Biopython code that builds the backbone (N, CA, C, O; Angstrom):
import numpy as np
from Bio.PDB.StructureBuilder import StructureBuilder

atoms = [
    (1, "MET", "N", (-16.724, 3.857, 25.238)),
    (1, "MET", "CA", (-15.610, 4.265, 24.471)),
    (1, "MET", "C", (-15.991, 4.334, 22.973)),
    (1, "MET", "O", (-16.581, 3.385, 22.456)),
    (2, "ALA", "N", (-15.676, 5.399, 22.293)),
    (2, "ALA", "CA", (-16.059, 5.511, 20.885)),
    (2, "ALA", "C", (-15.084, 4.734, 20.052)),
    (2, "ALA", "O", (-13.910, 4.579, 20.389)),
    (3, "ALA", "N", (-15.600, 4.258, 18.972)),
    (3, "ALA", "CA", (-14.735, 3.508, 17.994)),
    (3, "ALA", "C", (-13.804, 4.420, 17.291)),
    (3, "ALA", "O", (-14.125, 5.559, 16.952)),
    (4, "ALA", "N", (-12.642, 3.889, 17.081)),
    (4, "ALA", "CA", (-11.649, 4.686, 16.299)),
    (4, "ALA", "C", (-12.000, 4.789, 14.844)),
    (4, "ALA", "O", (-12.524, 3.851, 14.243)),
    (5, "ALA", "N", (-11.710, 5.928, 14.290)),
    (5, "ALA", "CA", (-11.950, 6.125, 12.837)),
    (5, "ALA", "C", (-10.895, 5.392, 12.054)),
    (5, "ALA", "O", (-9.705, 5.482, 12.356)),
    (6, "ASN", "N", (-11.342, 4.653, 11.029)),
    (6, "ASN", "CA", (-10.460, 3.985, 10.089)),
    (6, "ASN", "C", (-10.633, 4.411, 8.768)),
    (6, "ASN", "O", (-11.765, 4.607, 8.325)),
    (7, "CYS", "N", (-9.522, 4.592, 8.023)),
    (7, "CYS", "CA", (-9.477, 5.099, 6.665)),
    (7, "CYS", "C", (-9.096, 3.878, 5.760)),
    (7, "CYS", "O", (-8.237, 3.059, 6.085)),
    (8, "SER", "N", (-9.792, 3.833, 4.631)),
    (8, "SER", "CA", (-9.431, 2.762, 3.646)),
    (8, "SER", "C", (-8.639, 3.469, 2.438)),
    (8, "SER", "O", (-9.067, 4.479, 1.881)),
    (9, "ILE", "N", (-7.545, 2.886, 2.126)),
    (9, "ILE", "CA", (-6.765, 3.313, 1.083)),
    (9, "ILE", "C", (-6.793, 2.332, -0.065)),
    (9, "ILE", "O", (-6.374, 1.189, 0.120)),
    (10, "LEU", "N", (-7.258, 2.706, -1.229)),
    (10, "LEU", "CA", (-7.282, 1.882, -2.426)),
    (10, "LEU", "C", (-6.539, 2.499, -3.466)),
    (10, "LEU", "O", (-6.628, 3.710, -3.666)),
    (11, "PHE", "N", (-5.707, 1.649, -4.242)),
    (11, "PHE", "CA", (-5.024, 2.106, -5.376)),
    (11, "PHE", "C", (-4.946, 1.047, -6.485)),
    (11, "PHE", "O", (-5.062, -0.151, -6.225)),
    (12, "GLU", "N", (-4.750, 1.507, -7.709)),
    (12, "GLU", "CA", (-4.664, 0.578, -8.839)),
    (12, "GLU", "C", (-3.210, 0.388, -9.299)),
    (12, "GLU", "O", (-2.409, 1.320, -9.365)),
    (13, "ILE", "N", (-2.931, -0.866, -9.606)),
    (13, "ILE", "CA", (-1.515, -1.149, -10.007)),
    (13, "ILE", "C", (-1.682, -1.457, -11.567)),
    (13, "ILE", "O", (-2.478, -2.280, -12.021)),
    (14, "ASP", "N", (-0.815, -0.677, -12.308)),
    (14, "ASP", "CA", (-0.725, -0.893, -13.731)),
    (14, "ASP", "C", (0.743, -1.209, -14.090)),
    (14, "ASP", "O", (1.647, -0.444, -13.752)),
    (15, "TYR", "N", (0.959, -2.299, -14.749)),
    (15, "TYR", "CA", (2.352, -2.617, -15.134)),
    (15, "TYR", "C", (2.371, -3.440, -16.453)),
    (15, "TYR", "O", (1.355, -3.999, -16.868)),
    (16, "THR", "N", (3.559, -3.491, -17.091)),
    (16, "THR", "CA", (3.718, -4.318, -18.198)),
    (16, "THR", "C", (5.094, -5.143, -17.954)),
    (16, "THR", "O", (6.160, -4.574, -17.720)),
    (17, "SER", "N", (4.957, -6.453, -18.030)),
    (17, "SER", "CA", (6.146, -7.264, -17.661)),
    (17, "SER", "C", (6.154, -8.463, -18.664)),
    (17, "SER", "O", (5.131, -9.065, -18.994)),
    (18, "SER", "N", (7.403, -8.747, -19.111)),
    (18, "SER", "CA", (7.508, -9.933, -19.930)),
    (18, "SER", "C", (7.554, -11.180, -19.089)),
    (18, "SER", "O", (7.333, -12.280, -19.596)),
    (19, "GLU", "N", (7.843, -11.027, -17.780)),
    (19, "GLU", "CA", (7.886, -12.148, -16.888)),
    (19, "GLU", "C", (6.661, -11.983, -15.912)),
    (19, "GLU", "O", (6.220, -10.881, -15.586)),
    (20, "PRO", "N", (6.169, -13.153, -15.489)),
    (20, "PRO", "CA", (4.964, -13.118, -14.457)),
    (20, "PRO", "C", (5.452, -12.476, -13.201)),
    (20, "PRO", "O", (6.586, -12.680, -12.766)),
    (21, "ILE", "N", (4.576, -11.696, -12.628)),
    (21, "ILE", "CA", (4.810, -11.039, -11.343)),
    (21, "ILE", "C", (4.437, -12.046, -10.288)),
    (21, "ILE", "O", (3.296, -12.506, -10.252)),
    (22, "THR", "N", (5.390, -12.409, -9.409)),
    (22, "THR", "CA", (5.163, -13.473, -8.358)),
    (22, "THR", "C", (5.100, -12.937, -7.009)),
    (22, "THR", "O", (4.765, -13.709, -6.111)),
    (23, "GLY", "N", (5.376, -11.714, -6.731)),
    (23, "GLY", "CA", (5.288, -11.071, -5.400)),
    (23, "GLY", "C", (5.031, -9.561, -5.446)),
    (23, "GLY", "O", (5.522, -8.868, -6.336)),
    (24, "ALA", "N", (4.300, -9.089, -4.533)),
    (24, "ALA", "CA", (4.040, -7.703, -4.467)),
    (24, "ALA", "C", (3.901, -7.204, -3.020)),
    (24, "ALA", "O", (3.271, -7.861, -2.191)),
    (25, "THR", "N", (4.489, -6.051, -2.728)),
    (25, "THR", "CA", (4.365, -5.526, -1.352)),
    (25, "THR", "C", (4.036, -4.055, -1.427)),
    (25, "THR", "O", (4.396, -3.384, -2.394)),
    (26, "ALA", "N", (3.331, -3.529, -0.381)),
    (26, "ALA", "CA", (3.161, -2.069, -0.259)),
    (26, "ALA", "C", (3.752, -1.743, 1.095)),
    (26, "ALA", "O", (3.375, -2.353, 2.096)),
    (27, "SER", "N", (4.657, -0.809, 1.145)),
    (27, "SER", "CA", (5.274, -0.392, 2.406)),
    (27, "SER", "C", (4.890, 1.127, 2.623)),
    (27, "SER", "O", (4.994, 1.972, 1.734)),
    (28, "TYR", "N", (4.457, 1.367, 3.838)),
    (28, "TYR", "CA", (4.004, 2.788, 4.138)),
    (28, "TYR", "C", (4.405, 3.228, 5.519)),
    (28, "TYR", "O", (4.560, 2.391, 6.409)),
    (29, "LYS", "N", (4.576, 4.484, 5.723)),
    (29, "LYS", "CA", (4.924, 5.116, 6.924)),
    (29, "LYS", "C", (4.575, 6.627, 6.834)),
    (29, "LYS", "O", (4.465, 7.209, 5.755)),
    (30, "ILE", "N", (4.407, 7.228, 8.060)),
    (30, "ILE", "CA", (4.185, 8.702, 8.053)),
    (30, "ILE", "C", (5.397, 9.464, 7.523)),
    (30, "ILE", "O", (6.521, 9.240, 7.972)),
    (31, "LYS", "N", (5.172, 10.340, 6.594)),
    (31, "LYS", "CA", (6.254, 11.041, 5.928)),
    (31, "LYS", "C", (7.225, 11.677, 6.976)),
    (31, "LYS", "O", (6.723, 12.360, 7.869)),
    (32, "GLY", "N", (8.433, 11.520, 6.935)),
    (32, "GLY", "CA", (9.419, 12.125, 7.820)),
    (32, "GLY", "C", (9.554, 11.353, 9.120)),
    (32, "GLY", "O", (10.386, 11.716, 9.951)),
    (33, "SER", "N", (8.762, 10.291, 9.334)),
    (33, "SER", "CA", (8.911, 9.525, 10.589)),
    (33, "SER", "C", (10.138, 8.712, 10.612)),
    (33, "SER", "O", (10.608, 8.230, 9.581)),
    (34, "ARG", "N", (10.680, 8.549, 11.817)),
    (34, "ARG", "CA", (11.861, 7.642, 11.982)),
    (34, "ARG", "C", (11.413, 6.181, 12.189)),
    (34, "ARG", "O", (12.222, 5.254, 12.232)),
    (35, "ASN", "N", (10.133, 6.032, 12.309)),
    (35, "ASN", "CA", (9.578, 4.620, 12.488)),
    (35, "ASN", "C", (9.848, 3.866, 11.188)),
    (35, "ASN", "O", (9.951, 4.466, 10.118)),
    (36, "PRO", "N", (9.965, 2.494, 11.303)),
    (36, "PRO", "CA", (10.094, 1.659, 10.164)),
    (36, "PRO", "C", (8.800, 1.666, 9.257)),
    (36, "PRO", "O", (7.699, 1.971, 9.714)),
    (37, "TYR", "N", (8.998, 1.323, 7.998)),
    (37, "TYR", "CA", (7.843, 1.120, 7.169)),
    (37, "TYR", "C", (7.010, -0.030, 7.642)),
    (37, "TYR", "O", (7.549, -1.013, 8.149)),
    (38, "THR", "N", (5.657, 0.063, 7.487)),
    (38, "THR", "CA", (4.775, -1.024, 7.720)),
    (38, "THR", "C", (4.780, -1.741, 6.370)),
    (38, "THR", "O", (4.542, -1.110, 5.340)),
    (39, "ILE", "N", (5.039, -3.006, 6.359)),
    (39, "ILE", "CA", (5.137, -3.757, 5.090)),
    (39, "ILE", "C", (3.838, -4.597, 5.016)),
    (39, "ILE", "O", (3.534, -5.345, 5.945)),
    (40, "TYR", "N", (3.075, -4.469, 3.907)),
    (40, "TYR", "CA", (1.884, -5.202, 3.673)),
    (40, "TYR", "C", (2.130, -6.045, 2.432)),
    (40, "TYR", "O", (2.425, -5.506, 1.365)),
    (41, "THR", "N", (2.010, -7.383, 2.562)),
    (41, "THR", "CA", (2.135, -8.305, 1.471)),
    (41, "THR", "C", (0.824, -8.310, 0.689)),
    (41, "THR", "O", (-0.227, -8.566, 1.277)),
    (42, "ILE", "N", (0.850, -8.052, -0.548)),
    (42, "ILE", "CA", (-0.329, -7.920, -1.448)),
    (42, "ILE", "C", (-0.646, -9.357, -1.929)),
    (42, "ILE", "O", (0.077, -9.893, -2.768)),
    (43, "GLU", "N", (-1.717, -9.981, -1.406)),
    (43, "GLU", "CA", (-2.090, -11.261, -1.878)),
    (43, "GLU", "C", (-3.552, -11.302, -2.142)),
    (43, "GLU", "O", (-4.326, -10.834, -1.306)),
    (44, "PRO", "N", (-3.999, -11.849, -3.289)),
    (44, "PRO", "CA", (-3.079, -12.476, -4.316)),
    (44, "PRO", "C", (-2.358, -11.379, -5.077)),
    (44, "PRO", "O", (-2.720, -10.204, -5.023)),
    (45, "VAL", "N", (-1.303, -11.815, -5.803)),
    (45, "VAL", "CA", (-0.561, -10.798, -6.599)),
    (45, "VAL", "C", (-1.563, -10.218, -7.633)),
    (45, "VAL", "O", (-2.177, -10.980, -8.381)),
    (46, "PRO", "N", (-1.724, -8.935, -7.675)),
    (46, "PRO", "CA", (-2.652, -8.309, -8.632)),
    (46, "PRO", "C", (-2.250, -8.425, -10.060)),
    (46, "PRO", "O", (-1.065, -8.419, -10.393)),
    (47, "VAL", "N", (-3.273, -8.533, -10.940)),
    (47, "VAL", "CA", (-2.982, -8.404, -12.365)),
    (47, "VAL", "C", (-2.919, -6.926, -12.661)),
    (47, "VAL", "O", (-3.419, -6.086, -11.913)),
    (48, "SER", "N", (-2.283, -6.642, -13.786)),
    (48, "SER", "CA", (-2.261, -5.188, -14.169)),
    (48, "SER", "C", (-3.665, -4.632, -14.219)),
    (48, "SER", "O", (-4.574, -5.261, -14.760)),
    (49, "GLY", "N", (-3.843, -3.422, -13.639)),
    (49, "GLY", "CA", (-5.107, -2.868, -13.596)),
    (49, "GLY", "C", (-5.831, -3.229, -12.347)),
    (49, "GLY", "O", (-6.884, -2.652, -12.077)),
    (50, "GLY", "N", (-5.328, -4.160, -11.553)),
    (50, "GLY", "CA", (-6.019, -4.641, -10.295)),
    (50, "GLY", "C", (-5.984, -3.522, -9.265)),
    (50, "GLY", "O", (-5.131, -2.634, -9.254)),
    (51, "VAL", "N", (-7.000, -3.646, -8.389)),
    (51, "VAL", "CA", (-7.111, -2.670, -7.225)),
    (51, "VAL", "C", (-6.621, -3.345, -6.020)),
    (51, "VAL", "O", (-6.945, -4.498, -5.737)),
    (52, "VAL", "N", (-5.776, -2.565, -5.256)),
    (52, "VAL", "CA", (-5.232, -3.068, -3.945)),
    (52, "VAL", "C", (-5.834, -2.211, -2.852)),
    (52, "VAL", "O", (-5.951, -0.993, -2.984)),
    (53, "SER", "N", (-6.208, -2.866, -1.783)),
    (53, "SER", "CA", (-6.793, -2.211, -0.587)),
    (53, "SER", "C", (-5.830, -2.426, 0.576)),
    (53, "SER", "O", (-5.612, -3.578, 0.950)),
    (54, "LEU", "N", (-5.244, -1.392, 1.169)),
    (54, "LEU", "CA", (-4.405, -1.488, 2.374)),
    (54, "LEU", "C", (-5.326, -1.780, 3.544)),
    (54, "LEU", "O", (-6.523, -1.496, 3.512)),
    (55, "PRO", "N", (-4.698, -2.387, 4.630)),
    (55, "PRO", "CA", (-5.462, -2.522, 5.828)),
    (55, "PRO", "C", (-5.941, -1.182, 6.381)),
    (55, "PRO", "O", (-5.340, -0.173, 6.014)),
    (56, "PRO", "N", (-6.931, -1.079, 7.200)),
    (56, "PRO", "CA", (-7.363, 0.167, 7.710)),
    (56, "PRO", "C", (-6.339, 0.913, 8.479)),
    (56, "PRO", "O", (-5.638, 0.311, 9.292)),
    (57, "ILE", "N", (-6.202, 2.248, 8.263)),
    (57, "ILE", "CA", (-5.247, 3.150, 8.978)),
    (57, "ILE", "C", (-5.917, 4.195, 9.759)),
    (57, "ILE", "O", (-6.744, 4.926, 9.215)),
    (58, "ASP", "N", (-5.600, 4.320, 11.059)),
    (58, "ASP", "CA", (-6.376, 5.172, 11.893)),
    (58, "ASP", "C", (-5.611, 6.412, 12.313)),
    (58, "ASP", "O", (-6.174, 7.264, 13.001)),
    (59, "THR", "N", (-4.307, 6.553, 11.914)),
    (59, "THR", "CA", (-3.547, 7.657, 12.321)),
    (59, "THR", "C", (-3.505, 8.713, 11.228)),
    (59, "THR", "O", (-3.013, 8.422, 10.138)),
    (60, "PRO", "N", (-4.003, 9.946, 11.467)),
    (60, "PRO", "CA", (-3.994, 10.959, 10.417)),
    (60, "PRO", "C", (-2.530, 11.376, 10.055)),
    (60, "PRO", "O", (-1.635, 11.317, 10.897)),
    (61, "GLY", "N", (-2.323, 11.790, 8.806)),
    (61, "GLY", "CA", (-1.017, 12.378, 8.405)),
    (61, "GLY", "C", (-0.802, 12.091, 6.867)),
    (61, "GLY", "O", (-1.667, 11.565, 6.165)),
    (62, "VAL", "N", (0.380, 12.472, 6.437)),
    (62, "VAL", "CA", (0.779, 12.313, 5.126)),
    (62, "VAL", "C", (1.720, 11.119, 5.139)),
    (62, "VAL", "O", (2.668, 11.100, 5.924)),
    (63, "TYR", "N", (1.485, 10.124, 4.292)),
    (63, "TYR", "CA", (2.216, 8.925, 4.273)),
    (63, "TYR", "C", (2.975, 8.736, 3.023)),
    (63, "TYR", "O", (2.501, 9.072, 1.938)),
    (64, "ASP", "N", (4.301, 8.134, 3.168)),
    (64, "ASP", "CA", (5.041, 7.771, 2.069)),
    (64, "ASP", "C", (4.573, 6.295, 1.775)),
    (64, "ASP", "O", (4.340, 5.490, 2.677)),
    (65, "LEU", "N", (4.453, 6.002, 0.385)),
    (65, "LEU", "CA", (4.076, 4.662, 0.013)),
    (65, "LEU", "C", (5.111, 4.169, -1.070)),
    (65, "LEU", "O", (5.427, 4.874, -2.028)),
    (66, "VAL", "N", (5.605, 2.933, -0.853)),
    (66, "VAL", "CA", (6.410, 2.241, -1.776)),
    (66, "VAL", "C", (5.896, 0.903, -2.212)),
    (66, "VAL", "O", (5.826, -0.029, -1.411)),
    (67, "VAL", "N", (5.533, 0.788, -3.473)),
    (67, "VAL", "CA", (4.966, -0.478, -4.012)),
    (67, "VAL", "C", (6.093, -1.248, -4.725)),
    (67, "VAL", "O", (6.768, -0.675, -5.580)),
    (68, "THR", "N", (6.294, -2.423, -4.421)),
    (68, "THR", "CA", (7.386, -3.283, -5.029)),
    (68, "THR", "C", (6.746, -4.460, -5.683)),
    (68, "THR", "O", (5.951, -5.146, -5.041)),
    (69, "LEU", "N", (7.055, -4.745, -6.966)),
    (69, "LEU", "CA", (6.652, -5.933, -7.693)),
    (69, "LEU", "C", (7.916, -6.750, -8.009)),
    (69, "LEU", "O", (8.958, -6.219, -8.392)),
    (70, "LYS", "N", (7.765, -8.066, -7.826)),
    (70, "LYS", "CA", (8.946, -8.947, -8.029)),
    (70, "LYS", "C", (8.523, -10.015, -8.932)),
    (70, "LYS", "O", (7.376, -10.460, -8.898)),
    (71, "THR", "N", (9.520, -10.487, -9.831)),
    (71, "THR", "CA", (9.316, -11.625, -10.705)),
    (71, "THR", "C", (10.053, -12.891, -10.152)),
    (71, "THR", "O", (10.859, -12.830, -9.224)),
    (72, "LYS", "N", (9.721, -13.999, -10.776)),
    (72, "LYS", "CA", (10.301, -15.320, -10.350)),
    (72, "LYS", "C", (11.790, -15.285, -10.379)),
    (72, "LYS", "O", (12.429, -15.900, -9.525)),
    (73, "ASP", "N", (12.381, -14.592, -11.325)),
    (73, "ASP", "CA", (13.806, -14.557, -11.510)),
    (73, "ASP", "C", (14.584, -13.590, -10.531)),
    (73, "ASP", "O", (15.811, -13.494, -10.546)),
    (74, "GLY", "N", (13.784, -12.903, -9.706)),
    (74, "GLY", "CA", (14.330, -12.017, -8.703)),
    (74, "GLY", "C", (14.357, -10.542, -9.082)),
    (74, "GLY", "O", (14.704, -9.721, -8.233)),
    (75, "ALA", "N", (14.017, -10.170, -10.284)),
    (75, "ALA", "CA", (13.982, -8.860, -10.705)),
    (75, "ALA", "C", (12.855, -8.131, -9.923)),
    (75, "ALA", "O", (11.804, -8.714, -9.659)),
    (76, "SER", "N", (13.096, -6.834, -9.555)),
    (76, "SER", "CA", (11.986, -6.112, -8.903)),
    (76, "SER", "C", (12.027, -4.637, -9.378)),
    (76, "SER", "O", (13.031, -4.102, -9.848)),
    (77, "VAL", "N", (10.850, -4.052, -9.206)),
    (77, "VAL", "CA", (10.673, -2.691, -9.533)),
    (77, "VAL", "C", (9.914, -1.981, -8.406)),
    (77, "VAL", "O", (8.990, -2.561, -7.834)),
    (78, "LYS", "N", (10.284, -0.742, -8.078)),
    (78, "LYS", "CA", (9.631, 0.023, -6.992)),
    (78, "LYS", "C", (9.080, 1.264, -7.498)),
    (78, "LYS", "O", (9.711, 1.941, -8.309)),
    (79, "LYS", "N", (7.906, 1.608, -7.054)),
    (79, "LYS", "CA", (7.254, 2.859, -7.408)),
    (79, "LYS", "C", (6.921, 3.573, -6.110)),
    (79, "LYS", "O", (6.290, 2.999, -5.222)),
    (80, "GLU", "N", (7.362, 4.877, -5.997)),
    (80, "GLU", "CA", (7.150, 5.658, -4.748)),
    (80, "GLU", "C", (5.959, 6.609, -5.006)),
    (80, "GLU", "O", (5.787, 7.116, -6.114)),
    (81, "SER", "N", (5.176, 6.826, -3.999)),
    (81, "SER", "CA", (4.022, 7.740, -4.068)),
    (81, "SER", "C", (3.769, 8.196, -2.593)),
    (81, "SER", "O", (4.571, 8.011, -1.678)),
    (82, "SER", "N", (2.581, 8.802, -2.478)),
    (82, "SER", "CA", (2.173, 9.241, -1.147)),
    (82, "SER", "C", (0.741, 9.366, -1.073)),
    (82, "SER", "O", (0.088, 9.475, -2.110)),
    (83, "PHE", "N", (0.142, 9.357, 0.170)),
    (83, "PHE", "CA", (-1.311, 9.543, 0.393)),
    (83, "PHE", "C", (-1.532, 10.245, 1.715)),
    (83, "PHE", "O", (-0.644, 10.270, 2.567)),
    (84, "GLN", "N", (-2.685, 10.803, 1.885)),
    (84, "GLN", "CA", (-2.957, 11.511, 3.104)),
    (84, "GLN", "C", (-4.180, 10.927, 3.732)),
    (84, "GLN", "O", (-5.172, 10.641, 3.063)),
    (85, "ILE", "N", (-4.095, 10.740, 5.113)),
    (85, "ILE", "CA", (-5.202, 10.286, 5.948)),
    (85, "ILE", "C", (-5.656, 11.529, 6.682)),
    (85, "ILE", "O", (-4.859, 12.247, 7.285)),
    (86, "GLY", "N", (-6.966, 11.768, 6.615)),
    (86, "GLY", "CA", (-7.545, 12.921, 7.302)),
    (86, "GLY", "C", (-8.578, 12.475, 8.304)),
    (86, "GLY", "O", (-8.345, 11.487, 9.001)),
    (87, "ASN", "N", (-9.650, 13.112, 8.411)),
    (87, "ASN", "CA", (-10.760, 12.734, 9.234)),
    (87, "ASN", "C", (-11.668, 11.726, 8.413)),
    (87, "ASN", "O", (-12.340, 12.079, 7.443)),
    (88, "CYS", "N", (-11.614, 10.457, 8.899)),
    (88, "CYS", "CA", (-12.399, 9.472, 8.168)),
    (88, "CYS", "C", (-13.658, 9.167, 9.037)),
    (88, "CYS", "O", (-13.712, 9.430, 10.239)),
    (89, "SER", "N", (-14.621, 8.616, 8.357)),
    (89, "SER", "CA", (-15.849, 8.231, 9.014)),
    (89, "SER", "C", (-15.582, 7.213, 10.127)),
    (89, "SER", "O", (-14.743, 6.330, 9.949)),
    (90, "LYS", "N", (-16.268, 7.310, 11.261)),
    (90, "LYS", "CA", (-16.109, 6.362, 12.256)),
    (90, "LYS", "C", (-16.977, 5.205, 11.990)),
    (90, "LYS", "O", (-18.134, 5.372, 11.604)),
    (91, "GLY", "N", (-16.431, 3.951, 12.194)),
    (91, "GLY", "CA", (-17.161, 2.779, 12.041)),
    (91, "GLY", "C", (-18.310, 2.635, 13.071)),
    (91, "GLY", "O", (-18.230, 3.203, 14.160)),
    (92, "LYS", "N", (-19.353, 1.894, 12.738)),
    (92, "LYS", "CA", (-20.509, 1.728, 13.738)),
    (92, "LYS", "C", (-20.428, 0.371, 14.306)),
    (92, "LYS", "O", (-21.254, 0.000, 15.139)),
]
sb = StructureBuilder()
sb.init_structure("model")
sb.init_model(0)
sb.init_chain("A")
sb.init_seg("    ")
for serial, (resi, resn, name, xyz) in enumerate(atoms, 1):
    if name == "N":
        sb.init_residue(resn, " ", resi, " ")
    sb.init_atom(name, np.array(xyz, "f"), 0.0, 1.0, " ", f" {name:<3s}", serial, name[0])
structure = sb.get_structure()
């Protein structure tokens, strides 16, 4: 049986906050899907300019991405974006 192809998604987080960021999540799902978002807890919480790597994704398609940053006092901010998974190299 052949190994499934896995795609790596990396993105940079840039922010300015007067309060320390204490939590971060990345939620993603195939655009237009009725399936719930897959929620990935970003640990450790990235510093501004830090690079985040999502777990490998093997299903091709266009994905909605929502990144949420939270502070200790409960304030949060969300940024919506998207990415596309195509034909990725198969692992060996």
